[in-house]
C-alpha positions in Angstrom: 314.1 0.3 133.9 313.4 2.4 130.8 316.3 4.3 129.4 316.2 8.1 129.1 316.3 7.7 125.3 313.2 5.4 125.4 311.3 8.1 127.3 312.4 10.8 125.0 311.5 8.7 122.0 307.8 8.8 123.0 306.3 11.0 120.2 303.8 13.8 120.6 301.5 11.6 118.5 301.6 8.8 121.1 301.0 11.2 123.9 298.0 12.7 122.0 296.6 9.2 121.3 296.9 8.2 125.0 295.2 11.4 126.1 292.5 11.0 123.5 291.8 7.5 124.7 291.5 8.6 128.3 289.2 11.4 127.4 287.1 9.0 125.3 286.8 6.7 128.3 285.8 9.5 130.6 283.2 10.7 128.0 281.7 7.2 127.8 281.5 7.0 131.6 279.8 10.4 131.9 277.5 9.6 128.9 276.5 6.3 130.6 275.2 8.1 133.7 273.1 10.5 131.6 271.9 7.8 129.2 270.8 5.6 132.1 269.0 8.4 133.8 266.9 8.9 130.7 266.3 5.2 129.9 265.5 4.1 133.4 262.6 6.5 133.6 260.9 4.5 130.8 261.5 1.1 132.3 259.1 -0.7 134.7 259.9 -3.5 137.1 262.8 -4.4 139.2 264.1 -7.1 136.8 264.0 -4.7 133.8 265.8 -1.9 135.7 268.4 -4.3 137.0 269.2 -5.8 133.6 269.4 -2.4 131.8 271.9 -1.2 134.4 274.0 -4.3 134.1 274.1 -4.2 130.3 275.2 -0.6 130.2 277.7 -0.9 133.0 279.3 -4.1 131.7 279.7 -2.5 128.2 281.4 0.6 129.5 283.6 -1.1 132.1 284.3 -3.9 129.6 283.2 -6.6 132.1 282.7 -10.2 130.9 279.9 -10.6 133.3 277.9 -8.6 135.8 275.3 -9.3 138.6 272.8 -7.3 140.7 271.9 -8.6 144.1 268.9 -7.4 146.1 268.1 -7.7 149.8 265.0 -9.8 150.3 263.9 -10.2 153.9 266.8 -11.5 156.0 268.9 -12.6 152.9 269.9 -11.4 149.5 269.0 -12.8 146.1 270.5 -12.4 142.6 268.0 -10.3 140.7 269.7 -10.2 137.3 272.9 -11.2 135.4 274.5 -10.4 132.1 277.4 -12.1 130.4 279.5 -14.8 131.9 278.8 -15.3 135.7 279.2 -18.3 137.9 276.1 -20.0 139.3 275.0 -18.6 142.7 276.5 -20.4 145.7 274.5 -21.8 148.6 276.2 -19.3 150.8 276.9 -15.7 149.9 280.7 -15.0 149.8 282.2 -12.7 152.3 282.9 -9.7 150.0 279.3 -9.6 148.8 278.0 -10.0 152.3 280.1 -7.1 153.6 278.9 -4.9 150.7 275.3 -5.5 151.4 275.5 -5.6 155.2 278.2 -2.9 155.9 278.3 -0.9 152.7 281.9 -1.9 152.0 283.4 -1.6 148.5 285.4 -4.6 147.3 288.2 -4.2 144.7 289.9 -7.4 143.8 293.0 -7.4 141.6 293.6 -10.1 139.0 296.1 -12.7 140.0 297.0 -16.3 139.4 293.8 -18.2 139.8 291.8 -15.1 140.8 289.9 -12.8 138.4 289.4 -9.1 138.8 286.1 -8.2 140.6 284.5 -5.0 141.7 281.6 -4.9 144.2 279.8 -1.7 145.3 276.7 -1.5 147.6 273.4 -0.1 146.5 272.9 2.7 149.1 269.7 3.5 150.9 268.7 6.6 152.9 267.7 4.2 155.7 271.4 3.2 156.2 271.5 -0.5 155.2 272.2 -1.0 151.5 269.4 -2.6 149.5 271.8 -4.8 147.5 275.0 -4.7 145.5 276.4 -4.3 141.9 279.1 -6.8 140.9 281.4 -6.5 137.9 283.3 -9.6 136.9 286.6 -10.0 135.0 287.4 -7.4 132.4 287.7 -8.4 128.7 291.1 -6.8 128.4 292.4 -8.6 131.5 293.2 -5.3 133.2 292.3 -4.5 136.8 289.6 -2.1 138.0 290.9 1.3 139.1 289.7 4.0 141.4 287.9 5.7 138.5 285.9 2.6 137.9 284.9 2.4 141.6 283.6 6.0 141.4 281.7 5.3 138.2 280.1 2.1 139.5 279.3 3.8 142.8 277.5 6.6 141.0 275.6 4.0 139.0 274.7 2.1 142.2 273.3 5.3 143.7 271.2 5.9 140.6 270.1 2.3 140.4 269.1 2.2 144.1 267.0 5.3 143.7 265.1 3.8 140.8 264.7 0.5 142.4 263.4 2.1 145.6 261.0 4.2 143.6 259.7 1.2 141.7 259.2 -0.6 145.0 257.2 2.3 146.4 255.2 2.6 143.2 254.5 -1.1 143.2 253.5 -1.0 146.9 251.2 1.9 146.2 249.6 0.1 143.3 249.1 -3.0 145.4 247.6 -0.9 148.2 245.3 0.8 145.7 244.2 -2.6 144.3 243.7 -3.9 147.8 241.5 -0.9 148.7 239.5 -1.4 145.6 239.1 -5.1 146.3 238.0 -4.4 149.9 235.6 -1.7 148.8 234.1 -4.0 146.2 233.9 -6.8 148.8 232.2 -4.5 151.2 229.6 -3.4 148.6 228.9 -7.1 147.8 228.7 -7.9 151.5 226.3 -5.0 152.3 224.2 -6.0 149.3 223.7 -9.4 150.8 222.2 -8.0 154.0 218.4 -7.7 154.1 216.7 -4.4 154.5 217.1 -2.9 158.0 213.3 -2.8 158.5 211.4 -5.8 157.2 207.7 -6.5 158.0 206.5 -10.0 157.1 202.9 -11.0 157.2 203.0 -12.2 160.8 206.4 -10.8 162.1 207.9 -7.3 162.3 211.7 -7.1 162.4 214.4 -4.5 162.5 218.1 -5.3 162.1 221.5 -3.6 161.7 225.0 -4.8 161.1 228.2 -2.8 160.8 231.9 -3.7 160.9 234.8 -2.6 163.0 236.8 -2.7 159.7 235.6 -2.1 156.2 234.6 -5.8 155.9 233.3 -7.8 158.9 232.3 -11.2 160.0 228.9 -10.4 161.4 225.6 -10.8 159.6 221.9 -11.2 160.0 219.6 -12.8 157.5 216.1 -14.1 156.8 215.3 -17.5 155.4 212.1 -18.5 153.5 211.6 -22.1 154.3 209.7 -24.4 151.9 206.9 -25.0 154.5 206.1 -21.2 154.6 207.8 -20.5 157.9 210.4 -17.8 158.4 213.9 -18.1 159.7 215.8 -15.3 161.5 219.6 -15.7 161.7 222.2 -13.8 163.6 225.8 -15.0 163.2 229.3 -14.0 164.1 232.6 -15.3 162.6 235.8 -15.4 164.5 238.2 -12.6 163.5 237.7 -9.6 161.2 238.4 -8.5 157.7 238.3 -10.3 154.4 238.9 -13.8 155.8 236.0 -13.5 158.2 233.8 -12.1 155.4 234.6 -15.1 153.1 234.0 -17.6 155.9 230.7 -15.9 156.6 229.7 -16.2 153.0 230.5 -20.0 153.3 228.3 -20.2 156.4 225.4 -18.4 154.7 225.8 -20.5 151.6 225.7 -23.8 153.5 222.8 -22.6 155.7 220.6 -21.6 152.7 221.5 -24.9 150.9 220.6 -27.0 153.8 217.4 -25.0 154.5 216.0 -26.8 151.4 216.0 -30.0 153.5 214.6 -28.8 156.9 213.2 -25.8 158.7 214.0 -27.1 162.2 216.6 -24.8 163.7 218.5 -27.6 165.5 218.6 -29.8 162.5 219.5 -27.0 160.1 222.4 -25.8 162.3 223.6 -29.4 162.6 223.6 -29.9 158.8 225.4 -26.6 158.3 228.0 -27.4 161.0 228.8 -30.8 159.3 229.4 -29.0 156.0 231.7 -26.5 157.6 233.6 -28.9 159.8 234.3 -31.3 156.9 235.0 -28.8 154.1 236.6 -25.9 155.9 238.6 -27.8 158.6 241.9 -26.1 157.6 240.4 -22.6 157.8 241.0 -22.5 161.6 237.8 -20.4 161.9 234.4 -20.9 163.3 231.1 -19.1 163.6 228.6 -18.6 166.4 225.0 -18.4 165.4 221.4 -18.0 166.7 218.5 -19.2 164.5 214.8 -18.6 165.1 212.0 -20.2 163.2 208.5 -18.6 163.1 205.6 -20.7 161.9 203.6 -19.4 158.9 200.8 -18.2 161.2 203.3 -16.6 163.6 202.0 -18.6 166.5 205.0 -21.0 167.0 208.5 -19.8 167.7 211.5 -22.2 168.0 215.2 -21.5 168.3 218.7 -23.0 168.5 222.0 -21.4 169.3 225.6 -22.4 168.4 228.1 -21.0 170.8 226.3 -17.6 170.5 225.4 -15.1 173.3 221.9 -15.8 174.6 219.0 -14.1 172.8 216.7 -12.1 175.1 212.9 -12.3 175.3 211.3 -9.2 176.8 207.8 -9.9 178.0 205.1 -7.3 178.0 204.9 -7.4 181.8 208.6 -6.3 182.1 210.1 -9.7 182.8 213.1 -10.9 180.8 214.0 -14.4 179.7 217.5 -15.5 178.5 217.3 -18.0 175.6 220.4 -20.1 176.2 221.9 -22.9 174.1 224.7 -25.3 175.1 225.9 -26.3 171.6 229.4 -25.3 170.4 230.1 -22.9 167.5 229.7 -24.0 163.9 232.7 -25.5 162.1 234.5 -26.9 165.2 233.3 -30.5 165.6 231.3 -32.4 163.0 229.6 -34.6 165.6 228.1 -31.6 167.7 224.4 -32.1 168.5 222.0 -29.1 168.3 218.8 -29.1 170.2 215.7 -27.1 169.2 213.8 -25.3 171.9 210.4 -23.6 171.7 208.9 -20.5 173.1 205.5 -18.7 172.9 205.4 -15.0 172.1 202.7 -12.4 172.2 202.6 -9.2 170.1 203.7 -7.1 173.1 206.8 -9.3 173.6 210.1 -8.5 172.0 213.0 -10.8 170.9 216.5 -9.3 170.8 219.4 -11.1 169.2 222.9 -9.6 169.1 226.5 -10.4 168.6 229.2 -10.0 171.3 230.5 -6.8 169.8 227.7 -5.0 171.6 228.1 -6.3 175.1 231.9 -6.2 174.8 232.0 -2.6 173.6 234.0 -0.3 175.9 233.6 3.2 177.2 236.5 5.7 177.2 237.5 4.4 180.7 237.6 0.8 179.3 234.4 -0.5 181.0 232.4 -3.0 179.0 228.8 -2.2 178.0 227.7 -5.5 179.4 224.5 -7.6 179.2 222.9 -5.9 182.3 223.0 -2.5 180.6 221.6 -4.0 177.4 218.7 -5.4 179.2 218.1 -2.1 181.2 218.2 0.1 178.1 216.0 -2.3 176.1 213.3 -2.2 178.8 213.1 1.6 178.4 211.8 1.3 174.8 210.3 -2.2 174.5 206.7 -1.0 174.0 207.6 0.8 170.7 208.2 -0.7 167.3 211.0 -3.1 166.5 212.9 -0.3 164.7 212.4 2.1 167.7 213.8 -0.4 170.1 216.8 -1.1 167.8 217.5 2.6 167.4 217.2 3.2 171.1 219.8 0.5 171.8 222.2 1.8 169.1 221.9 5.4 170.4 222.8 4.3 173.9 225.7 2.3 172.6 227.1 5.3 170.6 226.9 7.5 173.7 228.5 4.8 175.9 231.5 4.4 173.6 231.7 8.2 173.2 231.2 7.8 169.4 234.7 6.4 169.0 233.7 3.5 166.9 233.7 -0.2 167.8 236.6 -2.6 168.3 234.4 -5.5 167.1 231.7 -6.0 164.6 228.2 -5.2 165.8 224.9 -6.9 164.8 221.5 -6.4 166.4 218.1 -7.8 165.4 214.7 -7.1 167.1 211.6 -9.1 166.2 208.1 -9.6 167.5 204.8 -11.1 166.3 202.2 -8.9 164.6 198.6 -9.3 165.7 197.2 -12.1 167.8 199.3 -15.3 167.3 196.6 -17.5 168.7 
């Protein structure tokens, strides 16, 4: 116990020095908050923000080492360190866990075999902290006090705000880039589709393809075979979006490449299927397709389907034929056999190919459009041009779905011979 004389012997100069030191410490702490507020605004990235905060906090609090932990998914990861810190353990210690999960402050006094440590959570408006700030042993060996807890808590609030803002900004940048990529992909995809109305020497066609999302997995295309014949393709990839569009690009690429070898629809689909099944077996995707071949003089029509809804042949006398095919979709089994079938068409006949997005479209009361309605509506306009029939079907589809848009991609192609095919 100090004697009365020892207390009285404390000079005014000593009191002034002690007070000055305390004021200086408080000034450094307040200055730290303002300085960080200014500097953090010029720093980009989670790692840079984390390291700047740790460097400034460790200097003012005289910590030998400091760490910043961030919540990632169901766990937490050490985002940055400065000074002397132990390597991360396989399991997060209890104090750090409680700070991140329950927003608890941990103040550990120095003792034999135990260093001083201060842990404060990084708060979030959502309730659960986004991480924690950890200050290790102090250079002067002294413990952390209540004032240090308040200062580090203020820094944690400031840091959390900047980290959350950076995450939101990064998410916005990623979303903007994603939108740009999708818009570009859509432009490229649309540019690969042929003109909606195309009149060849012996065939008139009219097609359309639009997506449920910005990018779809449907397409139609025309192929110029080396023997002078014409190919008409309708295809539908499983799924939607970018993955479906990329797979469709692979389907078209393989089809055009193999079309240099044969113009027979069955052989061409078989070769294409083998390419897809072998080279894209991990994609877990497939494509249905229907392919017509028209001879150079327009007199001979042949076709083959691959797991696709049957094409429809509307005769001039009002009868309707379903063009079925029993082969499975492309890309599933390399050994699948594809059989070519033949049909005779007159100029007054109409061929209609489509994807399942049309017949599976639903009305406001959830009823499907269906194949029967497609046939009935097509018969109403089958004596007009290919474009007129296509437009009539699309108009009815829009009315049926109450103009609410489609849940699936939609592709429709109408074709018929021009003149006398004989």
